LOLO-25568 format. One line per 4 residues: their letters; for each residue x, y, z of N, C-alpha, C. Coordinates in nm, 4 decimals. Layout:
// residues N
A) X/Y/Z/X/Y/Z/X/Y/Z | ...
END
This chain:
// residues 250
TRVT) -0.5851/1.5168/1.1715/-0.5843/1.4059/1.2804/-0.4419/1.3528/1.2856 | -0.3810/1.3849/1.4095/-0.2493/1.3403/1.4495/-0.2741/1.1944/1.4722 | -0.1944/1.0986/1.4124/-0.1939/0.9445/1.4299/-0.0507/0.9023/1.4685 | -0.0127/0.8371/1.5788/0.1024/0.7886/1.6260/0.0927/0.6393/1.6258
GVDI) 0.1755/0.5654/1.5677/0.1935/0.4288/1.5834/0.2781/0.3719/1.6884 | 0.2463/0.2708/1.7720/0.3416/0.2338/1.8696/0.3666/0.0840/1.8543 | 0.4857/0.0312/1.8667/0.5071/-0.1115/1.8581/0.6328/-0.1482/1.9416 | 0.6257/-0.2611/2.0041/0.7350/-0.3046/2.0787/0.8429/-0.3522/2.0019
ADIR) 0.8213/-0.3812/1.8785/0.9209/-0.4356/1.7722/0.9949/-0.3003/1.7135 | 1.1095/-0.3246/1.6530/1.1965/-0.1982/1.6088/1.1349/-0.1625/1.4549 | 1.0200/-0.1118/1.4773/0.9467/-0.0698/1.3355/1.0146/0.0653/1.2822 | 1.0323/0.0628/1.1498/1.0717/0.1709/1.0776/0.9893/0.2001/0.9354
PFET) 0.8645/0.2224/0.9561/0.7816/0.2180/0.8394/0.8196/0.3142/0.7257 | 0.8519/0.4292/0.7460/0.9133/0.5170/0.6490/1.0181/0.4575/0.5799 | 1.1295/0.4084/0.6478/1.2366/0.3403/0.5779/1.1841/0.2336/0.4943 | 1.1183/0.1437/0.5443/1.0573/0.0132/0.4827/0.9851/0.0467/0.3595
LNRN) 0.9099/0.1520/0.3561/0.8242/0.1795/0.2503/0.8885/0.2866/0.1548 | 1.0068/0.3297/0.1933/1.0906/0.4287/0.1189/1.0206/0.5465/0.0913 | 0.9585/0.6040/0.2242/0.8819/0.7174/0.2030/0.9720/0.8291/0.2942 | 0.9264/0.9647/0.2613/0.9748/1.0743/0.3507/0.8995/1.0968/0.4492
SKDY) 0.9407/1.1027/0.5803/0.8498/1.1253/0.6923/0.8078/1.2693/0.6728 | 0.8759/1.3598/0.6079/0.8485/1.4973/0.6175/0.7121/1.5271/0.5242 | 0.6865/1.4194/0.4560/0.5673/1.4332/0.3628/0.4350/1.3820/0.4339 | 0.4672/1.3244/0.5552/0.3582/1.2861/0.6565/0.3597/1.3653/0.7741
SLLQ) 0.3365/1.4730/0.7850/0.3525/1.5605/0.9140/0.2697/1.5177/1.0273 | 0.1632/1.4573/1.0003/0.0774/1.4188/1.1096/0.0692/1.2736/1.1463 | 0.1727/1.2122/1.0796/0.1975/1.0580/1.1210/0.3372/1.0273/1.1729 | 0.3287/0.9602/1.2831/0.4472/0.9374/1.3587/0.4583/0.7971/1.4041
FFGN) 0.5831/0.7229/1.4137/0.5931/0.5973/1.4668/0.6984/0.6086/1.5884 | 0.6597/0.5064/1.6846/0.7554/0.4650/1.7831/0.7777/0.3220/1.7973 | 0.8947/0.2759/1.7555/0.9401/0.1464/1.7645/1.0040/0.1076/1.9186 | 1.0367/-0.0014/1.9520/1.0884/-0.0482/2.0634/1.0196/0.0218/2.1758
TDMT) 0.8997/0.0196/2.1787/0.8153/0.0925/2.2871/0.7074/0.0114/2.3399 | 0.7103/0.0012/2.4735/0.6172/-0.1018/2.5649/0.4815/-0.0173/2.5803 | 0.3730/-0.0981/2.5568/0.2488/-0.0180/2.5842/0.2292/0.0333/2.7237 | 0.3046/-0.0107/2.8300/0.2943/0.0270/2.9537/0.3734/0.1719/2.9862
ELPF) 0.4600/0.1998/2.8737/0.5574/0.3317/2.8938/0.5223/0.4062/2.7684 | 0.4254/0.4686/2.7378/0.3923/0.5319/2.6345/0.4635/0.6820/2.6467 | 0.5012/0.7292/2.5123/0.5862/0.8378/2.5005/0.4893/0.9716/2.4757 | 0.3791/0.9770/2.5444/0.3058/1.0876/2.5387/0.2747/1.1659/2.6820
ADHS) 0.2353/1.2815/2.6615/0.2125/1.3661/2.7821/0.0805/1.3180/2.8585 | 0.0658/1.3621/2.9835/-0.0703/1.3240/3.0495/-0.1979/1.3893/2.9785 | -0.2955/1.3000/2.9725/-0.4310/1.3623/2.9154/-0.4004/1.4345/2.7735 | -0.3276/1.3751/2.6860/-0.2800/1.4272/2.5547/-0.3575/1.3494/2.4358
VDLA) -0.4200/1.2407/2.4597/-0.4644/1.1483/2.3576/-0.6100/1.1421/2.3473 | -0.6870/1.1466/2.2270/-0.8248/1.1397/2.2181/-0.8624/0.9806/2.2003 | -0.8063/0.9171/2.1490/-0.8345/0.7755/2.0949/-0.7249/0.6683/2.0870 | -0.7307/0.5542/2.1560/-0.6394/0.4472/2.1410/-0.7046/0.3187/2.0819
ISQY) -0.6321/0.2874/1.9694/-0.6776/0.1703/1.9002/-0.5696/0.0739/1.8952 | -0.6164/-0.0394/1.9076/-0.5249/-0.1677/1.8946/-0.5933/-0.2894/1.8202 | -0.5260/-0.3534/1.7390/-0.5744/-0.4485/1.6640/-0.4690/-0.5791/1.6888 | -0.5197/-0.6829/1.7589/-0.4450/-0.7930/1.7843/-0.3025/-0.7429/1.8544
GFEY) -0.3055/-0.6687/1.9361/-0.1736/-0.6221/2.0095/-0.1976/-0.5953/2.1587 | -0.3079/-0.5521/2.2099/-0.3241/-0.5044/2.3475/-0.3223/-0.6486/2.4342 | -0.3763/-0.7522/2.3932/-0.3733/-0.8627/2.4648/-0.2204/-0.9241/2.4973 | -0.1301/-0.8957/2.4275/0.0127/-0.9303/2.4349/0.0645/-0.8475/2.5659
SDME) 0.0081/-0.7342/2.6327/0.0713/-0.6613/2.7320/0.0354/-0.7050/2.8506 | 0.0936/-0.6634/2.9508/0.0307/-0.6479/3.0912/-0.0947/-0.5730/3.1018 | -0.2027/-0.6213/3.0952/-0.3256/-0.5419/3.0483/-0.3553/-0.4509/3.1806 | -0.3487/-0.4975/3.2927/-0.3676/-0.3892/3.4108/-0.2856/-0.2802/3.3994
QTVT) -0.1330/-0.2958/3.3878/-0.0428/-0.1914/3.3701/-0.0878/-0.1049/3.2531 | -0.1281/-0.1566/3.1388/-0.1473/-0.0743/3.0252/-0.2675/0.0148/3.0363 | -0.3803/-0.0604/3.1129/-0.4907/0.0418/3.1413/-0.4548/0.1607/3.2268 | -0.3685/0.1368/3.3245/-0.3070/0.2367/3.4108/-0.2365/0.3558/3.3305
ELDR) -0.1669/0.3083/3.2211/-0.0997/0.3984/3.1365/-0.1801/0.4691/3.0497 | -0.2747/0.4074/2.9929/-0.3854/0.4635/2.9010/-0.4533/0.5676/2.9805 | -0.4932/0.5395/3.0996/-0.5613/0.6298/3.1900/-0.4703/0.7616/3.2031 | -0.3552/0.7497/3.2105/-0.2678/0.8679/3.2204/-0.2731/0.9578/3.0904
VLKP) -0.2374/0.9039/2.9884/-0.2229/0.9545/2.8558/-0.3665/0.9926/2.7863 | -0.4645/0.9445/2.8221/-0.5951/0.9636/2.7431/-0.6619/1.0927/2.7992 | -0.7141/1.1642/2.7214/-0.7955/1.2747/2.7805/-0.9309/1.2395/2.8619 | -0.9688/1.3184/2.9541/-1.1016/1.2866/3.0463/-1.2102/1.2273/2.9446
AAKI) -1.2369/1.2823/2.8310/-1.3297/1.2418/2.7449/-1.2696/1.1612/2.6289 | -1.2457/1.0230/2.6363/-1.1778/0.9616/2.5316/-1.2363/0.8352/2.5218 | -1.1809/0.7516/2.4061/-1.2284/0.6192/2.3768/-1.1253/0.5291/2.3374 | -1.1431/0.3918/2.3856/-1.0444/0.2882/2.3400/-1.1107/0.1849/2.2579
CLVM) -1.0545/0.1500/2.1405/-1.1241/0.0459/2.0590/-1.0208/-0.0722/2.0468 | -1.0522/-0.1796/2.0632/-0.9752/-0.2958/2.0548/-1.0354/-0.4203/1.9673 | -0.9490/-0.4872/1.9102/-0.9687/-0.6102/1.8554/-0.8723/-0.7159/1.9092 | -0.9055/-0.8248/1.9797/-0.8166/-0.9035/2.0454/-0.8409/-1.0466/2.0232
HSTS) -0.7237/-1.1286/2.0320/-0.7408/-1.2676/2.0057/-0.8159/-1.3294/2.1284 | -0.8975/-1.4330/2.0972/-0.9754/-1.4864/2.2220/-0.9651/-1.6401/2.1963 | -0.9783/-1.7080/2.3125/-0.9533/-1.8579/2.3001/-1.0653/-1.9152/2.2180 | -1.1747/-1.8629/2.2006/-1.3010/-1.9117/2.1236/-1.2849/-1.8654/1.9567
SEFI) -1.1750/-1.7980/1.9131/-1.1705/-1.7617/1.7974/-1.1223/-1.8663/1.7017 | -1.1683/-1.8439/1.5731/-1.1093/-1.9573/1.4718/-0.9797/-1.9410/1.4411 | -0.9266/-1.8388/1.4735/-0.7618/-1.8353/1.4558/-0.6959/-1.9039/1.5500 | -0.7628/-1.9155/1.6666/-0.6831/-1.9848/1.7913/-0.7070/-2.1221/1.7902
RPTA) -0.8342/-2.1664/1.7911/-0.8842/-2.2955/1.8168/-0.7980/-2.4045/1.7239 | -0.7647/-2.3999/1.6082/-0.6977/-2.5041/1.5507/-0.5347/-2.5010/1.5593 | -0.5002/-2.3973/1.6339/-0.3581/-2.3791/1.6460/-0.2746/-2.4920/1.7497 | -0.3463/-2.5600/1.8264/-0.2914/-2.6521/1.9054/-0.2472/-2.7791/1.8063
DLIR) -0.3299/-2.8237/1.7110/-0.2832/-2.9212/1.6192/-0.1968/-2.8728/1.5302 | -0.1855/-2.7397/1.4893/-0.0866/-2.6947/1.3925/0.0308/-2.6788/1.4682 | 0.0440/-2.6509/1.5786/0.1718/-2.6468/1.6664/0.2259/-2.7925/1.6809 | 0.1383/-2.8899/1.7236/0.1860/-3.0010/1.7467/0.2435/-3.0810/1.6182
ESRR) 0.1737/-3.0481/1.5138/0.2372/-3.1185/1.3755/0.3470/-3.0487/1.3217 | 0.3610/-2.9341/1.3519/0.4750/-2.8415/1.3133/0.6102/-2.8958/1.3820 | 0.5817/-2.9132/1.5201/0.6894/-2.9479/1.6123/0.7253/-3.1056/1.5745 | 0.6225/-3.1771/1.5250/0.6577/-3.3320/1.4784/0.7336/-3.3209/1.3758
VLNE) 0.7027/-3.2323/1.2669/0.7804/-3.2304/1.1372/0.9299/-3.1804/1.1831 | 0.9435/-3.0793/1.2712/1.0759/-3.0344/1.2918/1.1653/-3.1248/1.3686 | 1.1125/-3.1972/1.4822/1.1909/-3.2665/1.5665/1.1836/-3.4097/1.5368 | 1.0819/-3.4702/1.4773/1.0691/-3.6134/1.4402/1.0931/-3.6491/1.2965
VRLH) 1.0202/-3.5920/1.2157/1.0290/-3.6346/1.0961/1.1561/-3.5785/1.0147 | 1.1808/-3.4507/1.0557/1.3139/-3.3895/1.0191/1.3489/-3.3966/0.8749 | 1.2584/-3.3666/0.7886/1.2767/-3.3559/0.6649/1.3967/-3.2785/0.6020 | 1.4265/-3.1700/0.6734/1.5310/-3.0752/0.6282/1.6604/-3.1555/0.6588
ELYL) 1.6754/-3.2469/0.7483/1.8105/-3.3292/0.7599/1.8173/-3.4154/0.6328 | 1.7259/-3.4674/0.6034/1.7318/-3.5741/0.4827/1.7782/-3.4790/0.3662 | 1.7121/-3.3652/0.3528/1.7626/-3.2804/0.2305/1.9017/-3.2232/0.2396 | 1.9426/-3.2263/0.3574/2.0877/-3.1770/0.3803/2.1828/-3.2919/0.3455
KLDD) 2.1475/-3.4168/0.3827/2.2233/-3.5170/0.3494/2.2258/-3.5507/0.1955 | 2.1016/-3.5418/0.1375/2.0825/-3.5446/-0.0103/2.1751/-3.4295/-0.0745 | 2.1884/-3.3171/-0.0286/2.2772/-3.2097/-0.0911/2.4156/-3.2413/-0.0730 | 2.4515/-3.3250/0.0379/2.5918/-3.3312/0.0443/2.6141/-3.4510/-0.0515
ALNS) 2.5330/-3.5473/-0.0651/2.5508/-3.6626/-0.1670/2.5564/-3.6175/-0.2930 | 2.4755/-3.5185/-0.3437/2.4921/-3.4679/-0.4839/2.6168/-3.4010/-0.5010 | 2.6526/-3.3068/-0.4167/2.7724/-3.2286/-0.4228/2.9028/-3.2997/-0.4077 | 2.8882/-3.4269/-0.3467/3.0345/-3.4694/-0.3316/3.0411/-3.5794/-0.4482
SEAG) 2.9471/-3.6444/-0.5159/2.9545/-3.7383/-0.6115/3.0041/-3.6822/-0.7531 | 3.0752/-3.7520/-0.8229/3.1344/-3.7054/-0.9561/3.0345/-3.7236/-1.0696 | 2.9631/-3.6369/-1.0875/2.8545/-3.6454/-1.1881/2.7721/-3.7709/-1.1882 | 2.7583/-3.8158/-1.0461/2.6670/-3.9383/-1.0365/2.7222/-4.0582/-1.0999
AATA) 2.8575/-4.0655/-1.1097/2.9276/-4.1894/-1.1610/2.9446/-4.3050/-1.0689 | 2.9464/-4.2656/-0.9380/2.9877/-4.3545/-0.8415/2.8636/-4.4519/-0.8206 | 2.8946/-4.5643/-0.8150/2.7749/-4.6561/-0.7843/2.7123/-4.6385/-0.6421 | 2.8130/-4.6304/-0.5255/2.7687/-4.6112/-0.4029/2.6905/-4.4613/-0.3795
GLAE) 2.7416/-4.3749/-0.4616/2.6937/-4.2318/-0.4598/2.5499/-4.2495/-0.4919 | 2.5067/-4.3244/-0.6151/2.3925/-4.3130/-0.6662/2.2802/-4.3986/-0.5541 | 2.3496/-4.5061/-0.5100/2.2772/-4.5881/-0.4342/2.2317/-4.4954/-0.2994 | 2.3209/-4.4232/-0.2509/2.2807/-4.3411/-0.1311/2.1819/-4.2341/-0.1752
EHKL) 2.1940/-4.1790/-0.2861/2.1172/-4.0805/-0.3577/1.9614/-4.1316/-0.3563 | 1.9507/-4.2588/-0.4204/1.8087/-4.3261/-0.4325/1.7614/-4.3651/-0.3014 | 1.8499/-4.3868/-0.1967/1.7990/-4.4152/-0.0758/1.7436/-4.2973/-0.0048 | 1.8089/-4.1784/-0.0101/1.7821/-4.0602/0.0409/1.6412/-4.0001/-0.0122
RAAI) 1.6389/-4.0021/-0.1611/1.5033/-3.9607/-0.2347/1.3902/-4.0580/-0.1896 | 1.4164/-4.1664/-0.1663/1.2900/-4.2562/-0.1198/1.2549/-4.2172/0.0228 | 1.3483/-4.2063/0.1067/1.3222/-4.1450/0.2485/1.2572/-4.0221/0.2324 | 1.2838/-3.9275/0.1604/1.2330/-3.7859/0.1335/1.0702/-3.8134/0.0904
ATAT) 1.0527/-3.8818/-0.0102/0.9259/-3.9258/-0.0719/0.8422/-3.9775/0.0645 | 0.8840/-4.0671/0.1419/0.8066/-4.1273/0.2402/0.7651/-4.0247/0.3491 | 0.8709/-3.9433/0.3766/0.8529/-3.8392/0.4791/0.7467/-3.7335/0.4313 | 0.7578/-3.6891/0.3049/0.6669/-3.6010/0.2445/0.5254/-3.6432/0.2443
IDIA) 0.5180/-3.7681/0.2070/0.3676/-3.8115/0.2120/0.3326/-3.8356/0.3731 | 0.4013/-3.8691/0.4377/0.3740/-3.8634/0.5936/0.3248/-3.7202/0.6345 | 0.4002/-3.6300/0.6091/0.3611/-3.4825/0.6494/0.2181/-3.4584/0.5897 | 0.2119/-3.4727/0.4659/0.0720/-3.4500/0.3939/-0.0370/-3.5017/0.4479
SHCD) -0.0106/-3.6338/0.4964/-0.1221/-3.7116/0.5584/-0.1643/-3.6710/0.6852 | -0.0726/-3.6147/0.7532/-0.0940/-3.5598/0.8803/-0.1659/-3.4306/0.8783 | -0.1225/-3.3549/0.7706/-0.1750/-3.2165/0.7661/-0.3224/-3.2080/0.7087 | -0.3622/-3.3197/0.6421/-0.4939/-3.3244/0.5947/-0.5787/-3.3311/0.7036
EIAG) -0.5335/-3.3834/0.8310/-0.6314/-3.3858/0.9408/-0.6296/-3.2718/1.0256 | -0.5859/-3.1844/1.0034/-0.5784/-3.0655/1.0630/-0.6839/-2.9580/1.0203 | -0.7754/-2.9043/1.1073/-0.8770/-2.8303/1.0535/-0.8546/-2.6827/1.0557 | -0.7218/-2.6350/0.9752/-0.6915/-2.5174/0.9845/-0.5898/-2.4992/0.8743
RVDA) -0.5524/-2.3764/0.8595/-0.4349/-2.3490/0.7574/-0.3075/-2.4064/0.7777 | -0.2381/-2.4835/0.6927/-0.1067/-2.5452/0.7215/0.0044/-2.4772/0.6278 | -0.0290/-2.3730/0.5761/0.0623/-2.2962/0.4800/0.2048/-2.2943/0.5175 | 0.2333/-2.2800/0.6482/0.3677/-2.2811/0.6962/0.4441/-2.3973/0.6735
VTNY) 0.3809/-2.5241/0.6941/0.4306/-2.6563/0.6743/0.4419/-2.6874/0.5348 | 0.3402/-2.6439/0.4665/0.3461/-2.6679/0.2997/0.4689/-2.5866/0.2560 | 0.4840/-2.4708/0.2909/0.5984/-2.3892/0.2370/0.7356/-2.4460/0.2684 | 0.7192/-2.5051/0.3745/0.8547/-2.5700/0.4347/0.8998/-2.6678/0.3334
VFKM) 0.7834/-2.7386/0.3023/0.8107/-2.8860/0.2165/0.8492/-2.8230/0.0847 | 0.7686/-2.7379/0.0278/0.7668/-2.6989/-0.1202/0.9106/-2.6153/-0.1392 | 0.9627/-2.5301/-0.0561/1.0890/-2.4731/-0.0767/1.2023/-2.5533/-0.0992 | 1.1954/-2.6583/-0.0173/1.3095/-2.7395/-0.0236/1.2992/-2.8417/-0.1390
ATEF) 1.1832/-2.8917/-0.1731/1.1471/-2.9718/-0.2912/1.2005/-2.9065/-0.4119 | 1.1664/-2.7861/-0.4305/1.1899/-2.7178/-0.5581/1.3422/-2.7250/-0.5935 | 1.4266/-2.7444/-0.4935/1.5847/-2.7236/-0.5165/1.6251/-2.8672/-0.5727 | 1.5358/-2.9562/-0.5584/1.5886/-3.0942/-0.5925/1.5184/-3.1732/-0.7128
TAQA) 1.4519/-3.0798/-0.7871/1.3660/-3.1423/-0.8967/1.4694/-3.2240/-1.0092 | 1.4316/-3.2833/-1.0940/1.4966/-3.3604/-1.1944/1.5935/-3.2572/-1.2774 | 1.5200/-3.1308/-1.3003/1.5853/-3.0334/-1.3876/1.6898/-2.9519/-1.2970 | 1.6998/-2.9659/-1.1821/1.7907/-2.8881/-1.0907/1.9379/-2.9422/-1.1099
PRRN) 2.0289/-2.8558/-1.1157/2.1702/-2.9100/-1.1324/2.2152/-2.9833/-1.0037 | 2.2992/-3.0800/-1.0390/2.3444/-3.1795/-0.9311/2.4425/-3.0957/-0.8085 | 2.4957/-3.0110/-0.8611/2.5947/-2.9287/-0.7698/2.5237/-2.7944/-0.7541 | 2.4981/-2.7608/-0.6429/2.4405/-2.6302/-0.6063/2.4867/-2.5801/-0.4604
SNRK) 2.5607/-2.4718/-0.4661/2.6271/-2.3973/-0.3484/2.5072/-2.3274/-0.2612 | 2.3995/-2.3077/-0.3204/2.2859/-2.2305/-0.2671/2.1743/-2.3241/-0.1756 | 2.1934/-2.4492/-0.2148/2.0854/-2.5343/-0.1635/2.0763/-2.5542/-0.0071 | 2.1936/-2.5543/0.0447/2.2100/-2.5620/0.2005/2.1371/-2.4539/0.2568
KVIV) 2.1657/-2.3401/0.2105/2.1028/-2.2203/0.2556/1.9506/-2.2206/0.2342 | 1.9135/-2.2612/0.1565/1.7488/-2.2731/0.1136/1.7042/-2.3634/0.2484 | 1.7753/-2.4799/0.2504/1.7167/-2.5793/0.3358/1.7091/-2.5204/0.4947 | 1.8264/-2.4579/0.5293/1.8198/-2.4109/0.6708/1.7179/-2.2885/0.6994
EARN) 1.7102/-2.2136/0.5655/1.6118/-2.1054/0.5909/1.4626/-2.1526/0.5939 | 1.4283/-2.2655/0.5234/1.2965/-2.3260/0.5390/1.2645/-2.3742/0.6703 | 1.3847/-2.4495/0.7335/1.3580/-2.4957/0.8809/1.3396/-2.3717/0.9783 | 1.4409/-2.2765/0.9660/1.4328/-2.1623/1.0587/1.2975/-2.0818/1.0360
TLQK) 1.2314/-2.0785/0.9176/1.1085/-2.0023/0.8932/0.9885/-2.0718/0.9610 | 0.9980/-2.2132/0.9451/0.8890/-2.2980/1.0240/0.9169/-2.2891/1.1849 | 1.0263/-2.2823/1.2302/1.0539/-2.2582/1.3759/1.0046/-2.1325/1.4218 | 1.0426/-2.0178/1.3457/0.9962/-1.8820/1.3848/0.8489/-1.8823/1.3702
YVGR) 0.7797/-1.9392/1.2869/0.6295/-1.9413/1.2727/0.5648/-2.0302/1.3845 | 0.6199/-2.1346/1.4341/0.5698/-2.1985/1.5474/0.5797/-2.1032/1.6813 | 0.6902/-2.0451/1.6896/0.7143/-1.9389/1.7932/0.5981/-1.8335/1.8126 | 0.5635/-1.7836/1.6744/0.4642/-1.6734/1.6673/0.3190/-1.7276/1.7170
IEDM) 0.3071/-1.8613/1.6629/0.1818/-1.9125/1.6868/0.1602/-1.9380/1.8436 | 0.2553/-1.9960/1.8810/0.2717/-2.0174/2.0275/0.2389/-1.8803/2.1152 | 0.3055/-1.7777/2.0701/0.2883/-1.6583/2.1347/0.1365/-1.6102/2.1268 | 0.0795/-1.6175/2.0058/-0.0515/-1.5795/1.9856/-0.1523/-1.6764/2.0629
RSAA) -0.1244/-1.7826/2.0774/-0.2172/-1.8788/2.1504/-0.2043/-1.8468/2.3143 | -0.0780/-1.8175/2.3572/-0.0613/-1.7757/2.4906/-0.1306/-1.6432/2.5165 | -0.1295/-1.5472/2.4209/-0.1949/-1.4095/2.4462/-0.3508/-1.4205/2.4511 | -0.3961/-1.5113/2.3722/-0.5456/-1.5108/2.3564/-0.6238/-1.5175/2.4920
LRKS) -0.7236/-1.4301/2.4912/-0.7893/-1.3962/2.6179/-0.9132/-1.4942/2.6335 | -0.9134/-1.5644/2.7716/-1.0383/-1.6405/2.8096/-1.1302/-1.5344/2.8345 | -1.2582/-1.5920/2.8502/-1.3728/-1.5118/2.8944/-1.3381/-1.4353/3.0447 | -1.2830/-1.5046/3.1201/-1.2554/-1.4459/3.2529/-1.1608/-1.3421/3.2347
EEQD) -1.0530/-1.3339/3.1651/-0.9464/-1.2459/3.1288/-1.0217/-1.1254/3.0598 | -1.1138/-1.1377/2.9879/-1.2068/-1.0343/2.9203/-1.2665/-0.9485/3.0245 | -1.3236/-1.0252/3.1205/-1.3982/-0.9397/3.2411/-1.2935/-0.8895/3.3304 | -1.1841/-0.9457/3.3526/-1.0905/-0.8659/3.4181/-1.0532/-0.7432/3.3605
LRRY) -1.0395/-0.7320/3.2175/-1.0013/-0.6234/3.1491/-1.1174/-0.5216/3.1578 | -1.2558/-0.5563/3.1771/-1.3545/-0.4555/3.1714/-1.3466/-0.4116/3.3195 | -1.3055/-0.4872/3.4347/-1.2961/-0.4397/3.5573/-1.1961/-0.3233/3.5683 | -1.0798/-0.3502/3.4937/-0.9662/-0.2402/3.5081/-1.0129/-0.1134/3.4294
LEAV) -1.1028/-0.1116/3.3123/-1.1422/-0.0008/3.2455/-1.2389/0.0541/3.3445 | -1.3343/-0.0219/3.3824/-1.4262/0.0518/3.4639/-1.3883/0.1103/3.5918 | -1.2830/0.0815/3.6443/-1.2137/0.1311/3.7648/-1.1634/0.2700/3.7448 | -1.1349/0.3017/3.6212/-1.0756/0.4324/3.5683/-1.1721/0.5206/3.5061
GFSV) -1.2994/0.4747/3.5264/-1.4174/0.5542/3.4578/-1.4691/0.5330/3.3271 | -1.4342/0.4235/3.2519/-1.4785/0.3896/3.1294/-1.6024/0.2942/3.1269 | -1.6867/0.3190/3.0448/-1.7985/0.2236/3.0136/-1.7536/0.1330/2.8960 | -1.7883/0.0065/2.9297/-1.7300/-0.0806/2.8211/-1.8343/-0.1752/2.7620
ELDV) -1.7945/-0.1909/2.6350/-1.8878/-0.2858/2.5410/-1.7885/-0.4025/2.4810 | -1.8283/-0.5195/2.5209/-1.7575/-0.6440/2.4819/-1.8324/-0.7167/2.3692 | -1.7869/-0.7405/2.2685/-1.8666/-0.8335/2.1760/-1.7719/-0.9331/2.0959 | -1.8048/-1.0248/2.0050/-1.7502/-1.1020/1.9382/-1.7421/-1.0554/1.7865
LNYA) -1.6220/-1.0604/1.7348/-1.6212/-1.0105/1.5816/-1.6313/-1.1333/1.4943 | -1.7253/-1.1428/1.4071/-1.7351/-1.2391/1.3108/-1.7117/-1.1893/1.1744 | -1.6466/-1.2758/1.1026/-1.5961/-1.2335/0.9633/-1.6263/-1.3180/0.8603 | -1.7127/-1.2838/0.7530/-1.7416/-1.3585/0.6320/-1.7852/-1.4992/0.6705
KIGN) -1.7017/-1.5766/0.5954/-1.7274/-1.7336/0.6085/-1.6313/-1.7845/0.7220 | -1.5520/-1.7008/0.7770/-1.4664/-1.7574/0.8833/-1.5328/-1.7824/1.0126 | -1.6223/-1.6826/1.0389/-1.6813/-1.6723/1.1879/-1.6002/-1.5790/1.2653 | -1.6053/-1.6435/1.3943/-1.5544/-1.5749/1.5076/-1.3947/-1.5610/1.4896
IGST) -1.3485/-1.4253/1.4843/-1.2052/-1.3975/1.4647/-1.1471/-1.3246/1.5717 | -1.2171/-1.3135/1.6860/-1.1586/-1.2401/1.7873/-1.2701/-1.1783/1.8667 | -1.2507/-1.0993/1.9763/-1.3381/-1.0062/2.0623/-1.2976/-0.8607/2.0243 | -1.4077/-0.7834/2.0349/-1.4051/-0.6526/2.0159/-1.4262/-0.5740/2.1683
LIAS) -1.3673/-0.4795/2.1796/-1.3834/-0.3831/2.3071/-1.3874/-0.2504/2.2766 | -1.4987/-0.1747/2.3112/-1.5075/-0.0360/2.2984/-1.5378/0.0105/2.4507 | -1.4426/0.1116/2.4799/-1.4602/0.1857/2.6245/-1.4567/0.3331/2.5928 | -1.5368/0.3994/2.6498/-1.5563/0.5300/2.6335/-1.5792/0.5989/2.7663
RG) -1.5495/0.7129/2.7818/-1.5936/0.8009/2.9064/-1.5684/0.9570/2.8862 | -1.6473/1.0215/2.9597/-1.6531/1.1725/2.9477/-1.7814/1.1925/2.8744
END
C-alpha cells in the first residue's frame, strides 16, 4: 500500500527521524501543502484519512479537491475536533488563565529583574542589592502562589502553565550559582513557549466544529456522491474526544 502524508507545515519526517527515504519506497511526504491543492492526479487515491486536521481547512473547497483526487469507489475517514469535546470545553478557562499569567502576573518579568539583580551584585555583598533580591523573591513567591490557586480552579490540563513556572524556578534555587549567563535565555524561552501554546490552543478552539458545521460537511460530501456516517469518539476515562466521520461511495 502506498501511503502519502500531507501537511501544511514544513514537515521532513525522514530527516527528523534520521531515516533514509529509499528504505521506504511506498511512503512519501509533502510539506507546505494545502489540503485544497493536493499533489495527486485525478481519481488516483483510494482512501483519505485525517486525524485532527481536516477541520482546519476550508472544508467545502477540500471536499471539492478530494472529489477530484479520489477514485469513484473511495472512502474518507476523519477524526475532528468538536465544540462538545473534552479537549475543547476546558480550553476557554485555560486560554484566559494563560493570558492572565503572561499579561498581568508577568512572572517572567520578575525573574528577569531577579536575574539582573543577581548578576550585578558583588557576590551578594551590597545591602541594597540583597534587599532588592529579597523583595523580588517575595514577589515571585506571591505570584507563583497566585498562579497555582487559579490553575486549581481549571477543570483541565494546565501543564503548559506549570512548565512555564517550573522551568524558571529551577534556575533560581538556593543551589544555583548567583551569576548565570544562561538564565535570561531560559526565562525568555519559557515565556515564548507558553505564548506559542496559547496560540495553538486558540487555533484548535477556532477550528472545532459545531453540530451545524458537521452537518454542512455532510452536505458537501453527499453532493459529490458520498454516503456519510457521523459519530462521537469516546476514549477511555476522558469521554468525548471529538467527532468521527466515515464517508464512502461506489
